C-alpha positions in Angstrom: 46.9 -29.9 16.7 48.5 -33.3 16.9 49.1 -33.4 13.2 50.6 -30.0 13.3 53.1 -31.1 15.9 54.1 -34.2 13.9 54.3 -32.1 10.7 56.4 -29.4 12.4 58.6 -32.0 14.0 59.2 -33.6 10.6 60.2 -30.3 9.0 62.5 -29.3 11.8 64.0 -32.8 11.9 64.6 -32.9 8.1 65.9 -29.4 8.2 68.3 -30.2 11.0 69.6 -33.2 9.0 70.1 -31.0 6.0 71.8 -28.2 8.0 74.0 -30.5 10.0 74.7 -32.6 6.9 76.1 -29.4 5.3 78.1 -28.4 8.4 79.5 -31.9 9.0 80.3 -32.4 5.3 82.5 -29.3 5.5 84.1 -30.2 8.9 86.4 -32.7 7.2 87.4 -30.0 4.7 88.2 -27.5 7.5 90.2 -30.1 9.5 92.2 -31.0 6.3 92.7 -27.5 5.0 93.6 -25.9 8.3 96.5 -26.8 10.6 95.3 -28.3 13.9 96.8 -25.3 15.7 94.7 -22.9 13.6 91.6 -25.0 14.0 92.2 -25.0 17.8 92.6 -21.2 17.8 89.3 -20.7 15.8 87.6 -23.0 18.3 88.8 -20.8 21.1 87.5 -17.7 19.2 84.0 -19.3 18.9 84.1 -20.2 22.6 84.8 -16.6 23.5 82.2 -15.4 21.0 79.5 -17.5 22.7 80.2 -15.8 26.1 80.4 -12.3 24.6 77.1 -12.8 22.9 75.4 -13.2 26.3 76.7 -9.8 27.5 75.8 -8.0 24.2 72.2 -9.2 24.3 71.7 -9.7 28.0 69.7 -12.8 26.9 66.8 -10.5 25.7 66.2 -12.9 22.8 65.0 -15.5 25.4 61.9 -13.4 26.0 60.4 -13.9 22.5 58.6 -17.1 23.4 57.5 -15.8 26.8 55.9 -12.6 25.2 54.0 -14.2 22.4 50.8 -15.2 24.1 50.3 -12.0 26.1 50.3 -9.7 23.1 48.3 -9.1 19.9 50.0 -9.9 16.6 50.9 -6.3 15.9 52.2 -5.7 19.5 54.3 -8.8 19.3 55.9 -7.8 16.0 56.6 -4.4 17.3 58.1 -5.9 20.5 60.4 -8.2 18.6 61.7 -5.3 16.5 62.1 -3.0 19.5 64.2 -5.5 21.5 66.5 -6.0 18.5 67.7 -2.4 19.0 68.8 -3.0 22.5 71.9 -5.1 21.7 73.0 -2.5 19.2 73.3 0.1 22.0 75.4 -2.4 24.0 77.5 -3.1 20.8 78.4 0.6 20.5 79.4 0.9 24.1 81.6 -2.2 23.8 83.3 -1.0 20.6 84.0 2.3 22.3 85.5 0.6 25.3 87.6 -1.6 23.0 89.0 1.4 21.2 89.7 3.3 24.4 91.2 0.3 26.2 93.0 -1.9 23.6 94.2 -4.3 26.3 90.7 -5.6 26.5 91.6 -7.9 23.6 93.4 -10.1 26.2 90.0 -10.6 27.9 88.4 -11.6 24.6 91.4 -14.0 24.0 92.1 -12.6 20.5 95.4 -11.6 18.9 94.5 -8.1 17.7 91.9 -5.2 17.8 90.5 -6.3 14.4 89.6 -9.7 15.8 88.0 -8.1 18.8 85.8 -5.8 16.6 84.8 -8.8 14.4 83.9 -10.8 17.5 81.7 -8.0 18.9 79.9 -7.5 15.5 79.2 -11.3 15.3 77.9 -11.3 18.8 75.4 -8.5 18.1 74.2 -10.1 14.9 74.0 -13.4 16.6 71.5 -11.9 19.1 69.4 -10.4 16.3 69.4 -13.7 14.4 68.3 -15.6 17.5 65.4 -13.1 18.0 64.3 -13.6 14.4 64.5 -17.4 14.5 62.7 -17.5 17.9 59.9 -15.5 16.3 59.6 -18.0 13.4 59.5 -20.9 15.9 56.8 -19.5 18.2 54.7 -18.4 15.2 54.9 -22.1 14.1 56.5 -21.3 10.7 58.9 -24.2 10.3 59.3 -23.8 6.5 60.4 -20.1 6.8 62.8 -21.2 9.7 64.2 -23.9 7.5 64.7 -21.6 4.5 66.4 -18.9 6.5 68.7 -21.3 8.4 69.6 -23.1 5.1 70.6 -19.9 3.3 72.6 -18.7 6.3 74.4 -22.0 6.7 75.2 -22.3 2.9 76.4 -18.7 2.8 78.7 -19.2 5.8 80.1 -22.4 4.4 80.7 -21.0 0.9 82.5 -17.9 2.2 84.5 -19.9 4.8 85.8 -22.5 2.3 86.5 -19.8 -0.3 88.4 -17.6 2.2 90.4 -20.5 3.6 91.4 -21.6 0.1 92.5 -18.1 -0.8 94.4 -17.6 2.5 95.8 -21.1 3.4 98.6 -19.5 5.5 96.2 -17.4 7.4 93.3 -19.9 7.8 92.4 -18.6 11.3 91.9 -15.1 10.1 90.1 -16.4 6.9 87.5 -18.2 9.0 86.8 -15.2 11.3 86.5 -12.9 8.3 84.2 -15.2 6.4 81.8 -15.7 9.3 81.7 -12.0 10.0 80.8 -11.2 6.3 78.1 -14.0 6.3 76.6 -12.6 9.5 76.6 -9.1 8.0 74.7 -10.2 4.9 72.1 -12.0 6.9 71.7 -9.1 9.3 70.9 -6.8 6.3 67.9 -9.0 5.4 66.6 -9.0 9.0 67.1 -5.2 9.3 64.9 -4.6 6.3 62.1 -6.7 7.8 62.4 -5.2 11.3 63.0 -1.5 10.7 59.4 -0.8 9.6 58.0 -2.5 12.7 59.8 -0.4 15.3 57.5 1.5 17.6 59.4 4.3 19.3 56.5 5.0 21.7 56.7 1.5 23.3 60.5 1.2 23.0 61.3 1.9 26.7 58.4 -0.2 27.9 59.4 -3.2 25.7 63.1 -2.9 26.8 62.1 -2.9 30.5 59.7 -5.8 30.0 62.3 -7.8 28.1 65.1 -7.1 30.7 62.8 -8.0 33.6 62.3 -11.5 32.0 65.8 -11.9 30.6 68.1 -10.8 33.4 67.5 -13.9 35.5 68.3 -16.0 32.4 71.7 -14.4 32.0 73.3 -16.4 34.8 71.7 -19.6 33.4 73.0 -19.0 29.8 76.4 -17.7 31.0 76.9 -20.6 33.3 75.8 -22.9 30.5 78.3 -21.4 28.1 81.0 -21.6 30.8 80.0 -25.3 31.1 80.5 -25.7 27.3 83.8 -23.8 26.9 85.7 -23.9 30.1 87.2 -27.3 29.2 88.6 -25.9 26.0 90.3 -23.0 27.7 91.7 -25.3 30.3 92.9 -27.8 27.7 94.7 -24.8 26.0 96.2 -23.8 29.4 97.2 -27.3 30.7 97.8 -29.0 27.3 98.2 -27.7 23.7 96.1 -26.1 20.9 96.2 -29.5 19.2 94.3 -31.0 22.1 91.8 -28.2 21.8 91.4 -29.0 18.1 90.8 -32.7 18.8 88.4 -31.9 21.6 86.5 -29.4 19.4 86.1 -32.1 16.7 84.7 -34.7 19.1 82.5 -32.1 20.7 81.1 -31.3 17.2 80.5 -35.0 16.6 78.6 -35.3 19.9 76.7 -32.1 19.1 74.9 -34.0 16.3 72.7 -35.5 19.1 72.0 -32.1 20.5 71.0 -30.7 17.1 68.6 -33.5 16.5 67.1 -32.8 20.0 66.9 -29.1 19.2 65.0 -29.7 15.9 62.4 -31.8 17.6 62.3 -29.5 20.7 61.5 -26.5 18.4 58.2 -28.3 17.5 57.7 -29.8 21.0 57.8 -26.4 23.0 54.8 -24.7 21.2 52.8 -28.0 21.3 53.7 -28.6 25.0 52.8 -25.1 26.0 49.4 -25.3 24.3 48.6 -28.6 25.9 49.9 -27.5 29.3 47.4 -24.6 29.2 44.6 -27.0 28.4 45.8 -29.4 31.2 46.1 -32.4 28.8 48.5 -34.1 31.1 47.7 -37.7 30.0 48.3 -36.8 26.3 51.6 -35.1 27.3 52.7 -38.3 29.1 51.9 -40.5 26.1 53.9 -38.2 23.7 56.8 -37.8 26.2 57.1 -41.5 26.6 57.3 -42.1 22.9 59.7 -39.1 22.6 62.1 -40.7 25.2 62.0 -44.1 23.5 62.7 -42.6 20.1 65.5 -40.5 21.3 67.1 -43.3 23.3 67.1 -45.6 20.3 68.6 -42.8 18.1 71.3 -42.1 20.7 72.1 -45.8 21.0 72.5 -46.1 17.2 74.7 -42.9 17.2 76.9 -44.3 19.9 77.5 -47.5 18.0 78.4 -45.6 14.9 80.4 -42.8 16.6 83.9 -44.2 15.9 83.4 -44.2 12.1 81.6 -40.8 12.2 84.6 -39.3 14.1 87.1 -40.7 11.6 85.1 -39.5 8.6 84.7 -36.0 10.0 88.1 -35.5 11.6 90.5 -37.8 9.8 93.3 -39.9 11.1 94.9 -37.0 13.0 91.8 -36.8 15.2 91.5 -40.6 15.7 92.5 -40.4 19.4 89.2 -38.6 20.1 87.0 -41.7 19.5 87.3 -42.7 23.1 85.8 -39.4 24.3 82.8 -39.2 22.0 80.5 -41.5 24.0 81.0 -39.3 27.1 80.0 -36.2 25.1 77.0 -38.0 23.7 76.0 -39.0 27.2 76.2 -35.4 28.3 73.9 -34.3 25.5 71.5 -37.1 26.4 71.2 -35.6 29.8 70.5 -32.2 28.1 67.6 -33.9 26.3 66.2 -35.2 29.5 66.5 -32.1 31.6 64.8 -30.2 28.7 61.5 -31.7 29.8 61.7 -30.1 33.2 63.2 -26.8 32.1 60.4 -26.4 29.5 57.9 -26.6 32.4 59.9 -24.0 34.4 59.8 -21.7 31.4 56.1 -22.3 31.0 55.5 -21.2 34.6 58.0 -18.3 34.1 60.1 -19.6 37.0 63.2 -18.2 35.3 65.0 -17.4 38.6 65.3 -21.2 39.4 67.0 -22.2 36.2 70.3 -20.3 36.6 71.0 -21.9 40.0 71.4 -25.4 38.5 73.5 -24.2 35.7 75.8 -22.2 37.9 76.3 -25.1 40.3 77.1 -27.4 37.4 79.5 -24.9 35.9 81.3 -24.6 39.3 81.6 -28.4 39.6 82.8 -28.6 36.0 85.6 -26.0 36.5 86.7 -27.6 39.8 86.8 -31.1 38.4 88.6 -29.9 35.2 91.4 -28.3 37.3 92.1 -31.6 38.9 91.3 -34.0 36.1 92.5 -32.3 32.8 96.2 -32.1 33.7 96.3 -35.9 34.3 93.7 -37.3 31.8 93.5 -34.6 29.2 90.7 -34.8 26.6 88.9 -37.9 28.1 89.0 -36.2 31.5 87.3 -33.1 30.1 84.7 -35.3 28.5 84.0 -37.1 31.7 83.6 -33.9 33.7 81.1 -32.6 31.1 78.9 -35.7 31.5 79.0 -35.4 35.3 78.1 -31.7 35.2 75.1 -32.2 32.9 73.8 -35.1 35.0 73.9 -32.8 38.1 71.8 -30.3 36.1 69.3 -33.0 35.2 69.0 -34.1 38.9 68.5 -30.5 40.1 65.7 -29.7 37.6 64.1 -33.1 38.3 64.0 -32.4 42.0 62.7 -28.8 41.6 59.8 -29.8 39.2 58.8 -33.2 40.7 59.5 -32.7 44.4 59.3 -28.9 44.7 56.6 -27.8 42.2 54.7 -31.2 42.6 54.3 -31.5 38.8 54.3 -34.9 37.1 53.3 -34.8 33.4 56.4 -36.7 32.3 56.9 -40.5 32.6 59.8 -40.4 35.2 60.1 -44.2 35.1 61.1 -44.1 31.4 63.7 -41.4 32.1 65.5 -43.7 34.5 65.2 -46.7 32.2 66.6 -44.6 29.3 69.6 -43.6 31.4 70.4 -47.2 32.2 69.9 -48.1 28.5 72.4 -45.4 27.4 74.9 -46.5 30.0 74.7 -50.1 28.6 75.0 -48.8 25.1 78.2 -46.8 26.1 79.7 -49.9 27.7 79.0 -52.0 24.5 80.5 -49.2 22.3 83.7 -49.2 24.3 84.0 -53.0 24.3 83.3 -53.2 20.5 85.0 -49.9 19.5 87.4 -51.8 17.2 84.9 -54.4 16.0 82.9 -52.7 13.2 81.0 -55.9 12.2 79.6 -56.5 15.7 78.4 -52.9 16.0 76.8 -53.1 12.6 74.9 -56.2 13.6 73.7 -54.5 16.8 72.5 -51.5 14.9 70.5 -53.6 12.4 69.0 -55.6 15.3 68.0 -52.4 17.2 66.4 -50.9 14.1 64.4 -54.1 13.5 63.2 -54.3 17.1 62.2 -50.6 17.2 60.4 -50.9 13.8 58.3 -53.8 15.2 57.6 -51.8 18.3 56.4 -48.9 16.2 54.2 -51.2 14.2 52.7 -52.6 17.3 52.1 -49.1 18.8 50.5 -47.8 15.7 48.2 -50.8 15.3 47.2 -50.6 19.0 46.4 -46.9 18.6 44.3 -47.5 15.5 42.4 -50.3 17.3 41.6 -47.9 20.2 40.3 -45.3 17.7 38.0 -47.9 16.1 36.7 -48.9 19.6 35.9 -45.3 20.4 34.0 -44.9 17.2 
């Protein structure tokens, strides 16, 4: 089981590097082909899309992991197909409402009815894609997950670049049209797989079961999305679309940290749930400790390299964003840490607790943004994001450790890692214009961590020999 975790982690990690490599290789193309205003408008479109997706699916895709262990293989496959039909009903209702009340496009923040229709279609397909990828993850099929994600990403990139090149003067429309087409092609593949699995007899029962688990999660995910996108809408309101574009680029740079975490977490969650059921708390602590050390080192290296990464991905016109990237990276590091506690809450099906923290953080984020963004702009938005995610971490830490009396994570290492990342941020700011100094620091950290890994592996091998 341990080898399976390491193997799955490696596949997800390599897959994420490939996928993000493709995405971030094309980001400089988009930022150079599109006007900053158009890129800012497309960023607002994707921000609205993320919120609409929640209402289309009512977060029913979040029940896939929770339903796997309580069903047979046949029942689970039928359940997955059945819940995929639910968002289609919501889609039809939303399309009808949009046609009857065209002014709803103002709520969606899009310029015309066509954009609104494409947003709703993408939201529906996004839910179905999420259901399918969640199925692959919980079934521990990382290779299939990688192949599917790789094809989807390449298809989206190919169509997006092609459409933007053909419609340089309408690059905003080109991006929306390309992503809609890519989603539709991918949906056709999933539809063929799922249509034969549908069990009409259990349709109502599966929907009710799914909604019972998913409805409490809506407030969590909705608050989380508000937390992610509120700053962009406020930047557009208080500042300009160019500020939104710059902030979107630096957010994409910081999101590299999140994507690395997501890739490892995809392997961690099934492994953690299995060992939690078996009450292997000591083994979980050992792995969690090494996980925190590894991620802290990786985040530190990323912080030190972030100025160059930002310039490569965004270009000179986005250079002013380099001062905000460390704060976004810090926010995503807090996401990594609170993931330990949220995973436990999910394992115990305490889904009613999770939205409270996210809602409080979203409220704090909005209030702080109202006061800070008008004066400090992009760097102010980045600061409020970091503060909000830290509050979420503290809430989940208190709930699990103090409230649920559960301690299978090395809390001491969590606090040490936070201090280490703060120091890394300070060093990055002090040496932000000194490339050589940051290079020397990166090399030194890699050498020290390599020696630590060597010592750790040798010590583990010695313990194995002693047991034999």
